[in-house]
N, C-alpha and C positions, 0 to 999 in steps of 0.2 A: 771420530764418532759419527756414525751415520744417522741422519735425520729421516724420520718417516715422512713420506710424501703421499698426498692424495689429490687426484685430479678428477673433476667432474664438470662437464659443461651444463650450465643451467640457463634455460630460456623461459622467461615469464615468471609471474608471481606464484602461480600454482606449483610449479616445479621447485621453486625456492622454499615454499611452505612445506612441501613433501620432504625436501632435503633436510630442513631444520628439525622436523618432527621425527623422521626415521633414522637419519644418519648423524645428525648433529650431536646428540648425547654421547654416542660411542666415539666420535672423533674428538670431542672435548676430553672424554675420559682417557683416551689414548694419547692425549696431548698433540694431536695432529692439527687441531684447530683450537685457538684460544677462546676463552669466554668473551673477551673483548670483541673478537671477530664475529662471534655468534650474536652478540648484542647489536653490533652494527647491521648485521643481516636482518635481525628482527625489526630494527628501525626502518630498514628499506621496505620490508613487508608492510609494516604498520602505516608508513607514509603512503604506500601504494593503495592500501585498503581504505584509508581516509579519503584520498583523492577520488577513488572509485565511488565511494559512498556519497560524496559531495556531488559528483556528476549525476548520480541517480536522483538525488533530491532536487538538484537544479533543473533537471529535465522533467521532473514531476512523474517519474516512472520508477517506482520501487514497490517491492512486495512485502508481505508479512514476514516471509522467510528472511529477506535481507534485514528487515527491522530487528528481528530476533538475533541475527548475527552481529549487528551493530551494538545491540544491548549486551551481548556476551563478551564483546571486546575483540581485540586483535587475535587472529587465528594462531599466532605463535607467541603471544605475550606470556611472560612469566607470572605477572600479576594480572588477575582477571578484573579489568575495568572496562567500562563502555568505550567503544571505539570513537564515538562522537559525544559531545557534551550533553549533559542531562536535559538542558532546555531545548536543544535541537531534537533530541530523542523524543521528548514529550510532544513536540510539534508534529513529528512524523507519525507518532502514535495516534494523535487526534485526526490527522489526515486519513490514515487507514480506516479508522472507525467511521468517519464521515463518508468515505467511499463505499463502505459496506451499507451504510444507511441509504446512500444514494441509489445503490443497486436494488435494495429492498423496496424503496419507494417507487422506482421505475417498474419493478416487477408487479407491485400492487396496482399501479395505474394501468398497466397492460392487462392485468386480470379483470379489472373493472370495465375496461373498454371492451374486452371480449364478452363480458356479461351483458353489456348494452347491445351488442350484436345479436346475442341470443334472444334478448327481450324483443328487439325489432322483428326478428324472425317469427317469434311467437305471436306478436301483435298482428303481423301480416296474416298469419293463419287464422287468428280469431276474427279478423275483419272479413276474410273470405267466407268463413262459416256464417257470420252474421248476414252477409250479403246474400248467401244462398237461402237464408230463411226469412228474408225481409217481407215476403208475401204472407208469411204465417203470422197472424195476429195473436197477441198475448201468449206468445210461446215462452214457456218456462226455460227452454233451452237458450232462446235469445237473451233472456234476462241473465242467465248464468254466464253467457259469453260476454255480455256487457260488463258484468261484475268483474270477470277475469281481466277484461280490457282496462278497466279503471285501476285494478290492482297493479297491472303491468305499468301503467302510467305513473302511479305512485312510486313504483320500484325504479323507474327511469329517473324521476326527480331526485330520489334519494341517492342513486348511484352517481348521477352527475355532480351532486353536491360533494360526495366523497372524493370524486376525481379532482374537483376544484381545490379541496383541502389538501390532497396529496400533491397536486401541482404547486400549490403555494409552499408546501413544506420542501419540495424539491428545489424550488428557486432559492429558498433560504439556505439550504445545504450547499448549493452551488456557489452562492455568494460567500459563505463562510469558508468553503474550500479554496476559493480564489484568493482570499485574504491570507489564509494559513499557508498556502503554497508560495505566495509572494514573500511572506515573512521567512519561511523555512529556506527558500532559495537564496535570500539575502544572507542568512546566517551561514548556509553551506558555502556560499561563494567566499565569504571572509575566512572560513575555516580552511578551505582549499588553498586560498592565496597564502595563508600563514604556513600551511604544510609545504607548499612549493618553495617558500623562502627559507624554510628551516634547513640547515646543513646537517646531513647525517653524521652522527658521531661527535657533534659539537657540544659535548657535555660541559666543557670549560666555559663556553659562552653562556650556557644555561645557568651555571653557578653564578657568573658575574651579574646576569640579569636579576637573579633572586636577591643578590646582595644590595643592589641599587635601591 
């Protein structure tokens, strides 16, 4: 009796994911590949994705897209569960939210600083106008320029106060982000080390651990 054979060279996680999704089901159905082999290959992918996620978290460089992928689980998992633990997922969610707040705060500070530049330009123009009319006594135009100049000064004081408040908020966000990244990095390191130590296909070992 002849046995069906199938050979394909796979390099890298992406190719393995593509193989399991596109060819895996048909190969299992035709009994060319066993379900046990497919499970082992899924575990290889999952381990690789967990380690990659941990590296991203430890380096403090991950995106909203990656976070959503971690939340949805392993790309080839049969059961849809988060790729990383819920507590670590929550940390990364907080980090991403604070990063957005940090960007918005920085943007607001830049906008306020730009406003101050415009006020300075306007004040310079008003002073030049007042200087050109300084020989004119009791000029209504001079009074109006002086009123405008005072209003600009009030605007400057208010804007500087807003910048100080935003700078203070930015420092708080940065401090919180630093702490969260430190905590998340520690959690990711432990998860990565555990994943590195886990033997692929060692289900008997897992059962023994649960019984203890």
